[in-house]
C-alpha positions as a Markdown table, in Angstrom:
| # | Residue | x | y | z |
|---|---|---|---|---|
| 1 | Met | 5.7 | 8.7 | -14.4 |
| 2 | Ala | 6.1 | 5.0 | -14.0 |
| 3 | Lys | 5.3 | 3.0 | -10.9 |
| 4 | His | 7.9 | 0.7 | -9.5 |
| 5 | Phe | 8.3 | -2.7 | -7.9 |
| 6 | Ile | 11.5 | -3.6 | -6.0 |
| 7 | Thr | 12.5 | -7.3 | -6.0 |
| 8 | Tyr | 15.4 | -9.7 | -6.2 |
| 9 | Ile | 16.7 | -10.4 | -9.6 |
| 10 | Asp | 16.1 | -14.2 | -9.0 |
| 11 | Asn | 12.3 | -13.5 | -8.9 |
| 12 | Ile | 12.2 | -12.0 | -12.4 |
| 13 | Pro | 11.5 | -15.2 | -14.4 |
| 14 | Ser | 8.5 | -16.0 | -12.1 |
| 15 | Ile | 7.2 | -12.4 | -12.3 |
| 16 | Leu | 7.4 | -12.5 | -16.1 |
| 17 | Glu | 5.4 | -15.8 | -16.0 |
| 18 | Lys | 2.9 | -15.1 | -13.2 |
| 19 | Gly | 3.0 | -11.3 | -12.7 |
| 20 | Ile | 3.6 | -9.3 | -9.5 |
| 21 | Leu | 1.6 | -11.2 | -6.9 |
| 22 | Ser | -0.1 | -10.1 | -3.7 |
| 23 | His | 1.5 | -11.4 | -0.6 |
| 24 | Asn | -1.4 | -13.8 | 0.0 |
| 25 | Ile | -1.1 | -15.3 | -3.5 |
| 26 | Ser | 2.7 | -15.4 | -3.4 |
| 27 | Arg | 2.6 | -17.7 | -0.4 |
| 28 | Asn | 1.9 | -20.6 | -2.8 |
| 29 | Ile | 5.1 | -20.2 | -4.8 |
| 30 | Asn | 8.8 | -20.3 | -4.1 |
| 31 | Phe | 10.4 | -16.8 | -4.3 |
| 32 | Cys | 13.1 | -14.7 | -2.6 |
| 33 | Asp | 11.3 | -12.3 | -0.2 |
| 34 | Ile | 12.9 | -8.8 | -0.1 |
| 35 | Ser | 10.5 | -7.5 | 2.5 |
| 36 | Glu | 11.1 | -7.1 | 6.2 |
| 37 | Ser | 9.2 | -9.6 | 8.4 |
| 38 | Gly | 8.3 | -6.9 | 11.0 |
| 39 | Val | 6.7 | -4.7 | 8.4 |
| 40 | Gln | 4.9 | -7.7 | 6.9 |
| 41 | Lys | 3.4 | -8.5 | 10.3 |
| 42 | Arg | 2.0 | -5.0 | 10.5 |
| 43 | Arg | 0.7 | -5.2 | 6.9 |
| 44 | Ala | -1.0 | -8.6 | 7.6 |
| 45 | Lys | -3.2 | -6.9 | 10.2 |
| 46 | Lys | -4.3 | -4.0 | 7.9 |
| 47 | Lys | -7.8 | -4.1 | 6.3 |
| 48 | Ile | -8.6 | -1.8 | 3.3 |
| 49 | Pro | -11.5 | 0.4 | 4.3 |
| 50 | Gly | -14.6 | 0.0 | 2.1 |
| 51 | Thr | -13.5 | -3.5 | 1.0 |
| 52 | Asn | -13.5 | -6.9 | 2.5 |
| 53 | Lys | -9.8 | -7.3 | 1.6 |
| 54 | Ser | -6.6 | -7.1 | 3.6 |
| 55 | Leu | -3.5 | -5.3 | 2.6 |
| 56 | His | -2.0 | -8.7 | 1.8 |
| 57 | Asp | -4.6 | -9.2 | -0.9 |
| 58 | Tyr | -3.0 | -6.5 | -3.0 |
| 59 | Ala | 0.2 | -6.4 | -5.1 |
| 60 | Asn | 2.0 | -3.3 | -4.0 |
| 61 | Leu | 4.0 | -0.8 | -6.1 |
| 62 | Tyr | 5.7 | 2.4 | -5.3 |
| 63 | Phe | 5.3 | 5.7 | -6.9 |
| 64 | Asp | 9.1 | 6.2 | -6.5 |
| 65 | Ala | 11.6 | 3.4 | -6.2 |
| 66 | His | 14.2 | 5.8 | -4.8 |
| 67 | Asn | 12.9 | 5.4 | -1.3 |
| 68 | Pro | 13.8 | 4.1 | 2.2 |
| 69 | Met | 12.9 | 0.5 | 1.3 |
| 70 | Leu | 15.4 | 0.4 | -1.5 |
| 71 | Ser | 18.0 | 2.3 | 0.6 |
| 72 | Lys | 17.7 | -0.2 | 3.4 |
| 73 | Arg | 18.7 | -2.9 | 0.9 |
| 74 | Arg | 21.7 | -0.9 | -0.5 |
| 75 | Ser | 24.2 | -3.6 | 0.5 |
| 76 | Gln | 22.3 | -6.0 | -1.8 |
| 77 | Asn | 22.2 | -3.7 | -4.9 |
| 78 | Asn | 23.9 | -6.4 | -7.1 |
| 79 | Lys | 20.9 | -8.8 | -6.3 |
| 80 | Ile | 18.1 | -6.3 | -6.7 |
| 81 | Cys | 16.0 | -5.2 | -9.7 |
| 82 | Val | 13.5 | -2.3 | -9.9 |
| 83 | Leu | 10.8 | -3.0 | -12.4 |
| 84 | Arg | 9.1 | -0.1 | -14.2 |
| 85 | Ile | 5.4 | -0.5 | -14.4 |
| 86 | Asn | 3.2 | 1.3 | -16.9 |
| 87 | Asn | 0.9 | 4.0 | -15.5 |
| 88 | Lys | -2.0 | 2.2 | -17.1 |
| 89 | Val | -1.9 | 0.0 | -14.0 |
| 90 | Leu | -3.9 | 2.9 | -12.3 |
| 91 | Asp | -6.8 | 2.0 | -14.6 |
| 92 | Ile | -7.2 | -1.5 | -13.2 |
| 93 | Asp | -10.5 | -1.9 | -11.4 |
| 94 | Gly | -10.2 | -1.8 | -7.6 |
| 95 | Val | -6.7 | -0.1 | -7.5 |
| 96 | Ile | -6.2 | 1.8 | -4.2 |
| 97 | Ile | -3.5 | 4.4 | -3.5 |
| 98 | Thr | -2.0 | 5.5 | -0.2 |
| 99 | Asp | -0.4 | 8.7 | 0.8 |
| 100 | Gln | 2.5 | 6.9 | 2.5 |
| 101 | Asn | 3.7 | 3.4 | 3.3 |
| 102 | Ala | 0.6 | 1.3 | 3.8 |
| 103 | Ala | 2.0 | -0.4 | 6.9 |
| 104 | Arg | 1.8 | 3.0 | 8.6 |
| 105 | Glu | -1.2 | 5.2 | 9.5 |
| 106 | Cys | -2.2 | 6.4 | 6.1 |
| 107 | Trp | -5.3 | 6.9 | 4.0 |
| 108 | Phe | -6.5 | 4.4 | 1.4 |
| 109 | Lys | -8.3 | 6.1 | -1.6 |
| 110 | Thr | -9.4 | 5.3 | -5.1 |
| 111 | Val | -7.2 | 6.6 | -7.8 |
| 112 | Asp | -9.6 | 9.4 | -8.7 |
| 113 | Glu | -9.9 | 10.5 | -5.1 |
| 114 | Gly | -6.3 | 10.1 | -4.0 |
| 115 | Leu | -4.1 | 11.2 | -6.9 |
| 116 | Pro | -5.0 | 14.9 | -6.6 |
| 117 | Leu | -4.3 | 14.7 | -2.8 |
| 118 | Leu | -0.8 | 13.2 | -3.1 |
| 119 | Asn | 2.1 | 15.5 | -2.2 |
| 120 | Lys | 4.2 | 14.8 | -5.3 |
| 121 | Glu | 7.0 | 17.1 | -4.2 |
| 122 | Glu | 7.6 | 14.9 | -1.1 |
| 123 | Ile | 7.0 | 11.6 | -2.8 |
| 124 | Tyr | 9.6 | 12.4 | -5.5 |
| 125 | Ala | 11.9 | 14.3 | -3.3 |
| 126 | Thr | 15.6 | 13.5 | -3.7 |
| 127 | Phe | 16.2 | 13.2 | 0.0 |
| 128 | Trp | 14.1 | 12.2 | 3.0 |
| 129 | Ile | 16.8 | 12.6 | 5.7 |
| 130 | Asp | 16.4 | 15.5 | 8.2 |
| 131 | Asn | 19.0 | 15.4 | 10.9 |
| 132 | Asn | 17.5 | 18.4 | 12.6 |
| 133 | Asp | 14.0 | 17.0 | 12.9 |
| 134 | Leu | 13.6 | 13.2 | 13.4 |
| 135 | Ile | 9.8 | 13.4 | 13.5 |
| 136 | Lys | 9.7 | 15.2 | 10.2 |
| 137 | Glu | 12.3 | 12.7 | 8.8 |
| 138 | Asp | 10.2 | 9.7 | 9.9 |
| 139 | Lys | 7.1 | 11.2 | 8.3 |
| 140 | Gln | 9.0 | 11.9 | 5.1 |
| 141 | Lys | 10.2 | 8.2 | 5.0 |
| 142 | Gly | 6.6 | 7.1 | 5.0 |
| 143 | Ile | 5.6 | 9.6 | 2.3 |
| 144 | Lys | 8.5 | 8.5 | 0.0 |
| 145 | Cys | 7.0 | 5.0 | 0.2 |
| 146 | Ala | 3.5 | 6.0 | -1.0 |
| 147 | Glu | 1.9 | 3.0 | -2.7 |
| 148 | Val | -0.3 | 1.8 | -5.5 |
| 149 | Leu | -2.2 | -1.3 | -4.4 |
| 150 | Val | -3.5 | -3.6 | -7.1 |
| 151 | Pro | -5.9 | -6.3 | -6.3 |
| 152 | Asp | -4.3 | -9.8 | -6.5 |
| 153 | Arg | -1.7 | -9.2 | -9.2 |
| 154 | Val | -0.1 | -6.9 | -11.7 |
| 155 | His | 0.1 | -8.9 | -14.9 |
| 156 | Ser | 3.6 | -8.9 | -16.6 |
| 157 | Asp | 2.3 | -7.0 | -19.6 |
| 158 | Tyr | 2.3 | -3.8 | -17.5 |
| 159 | Ile | 6.1 | -4.2 | -17.0 |
| 160 | Phe | 8.0 | -2.0 | -19.5 |
| 161 | Gly | 11.5 | -1.8 | -18.1 |
| 162 | Ala | 13.9 | -2.6 | -15.4 |
């Protein structure tokens, strides 16, 4: 299955030219930021175990774009684009995957270590809402946002659809 990147449509020309950039690299260009500042503050403090890199040194993709991040931006649907990224992105040297949103308490593993451990039923679940169990719902929100972290950038030739 494809990986996904959620962005504003206005960013597409730049992405096609420069690729999907890490947060640290994207500071040097003008773009429309779709992320939440509070989440970005948490992400800025995260270090990737076993590397000398921070979370902001990676371009982040989702396993499933139908997730709480996209849902939170529902009122802006006419301004948003979800890019489909070829699975070959997993073959890039240094790619890390997480079992849930990387801003949360999660694990960071290599593709070979992590893929077999992912709970694909929960990542690709149609719904994450559980009105009867808010703790379970919060955990499911994190799992729906499991990530693929690519060092520096995802080159535009990995994009195959929108």
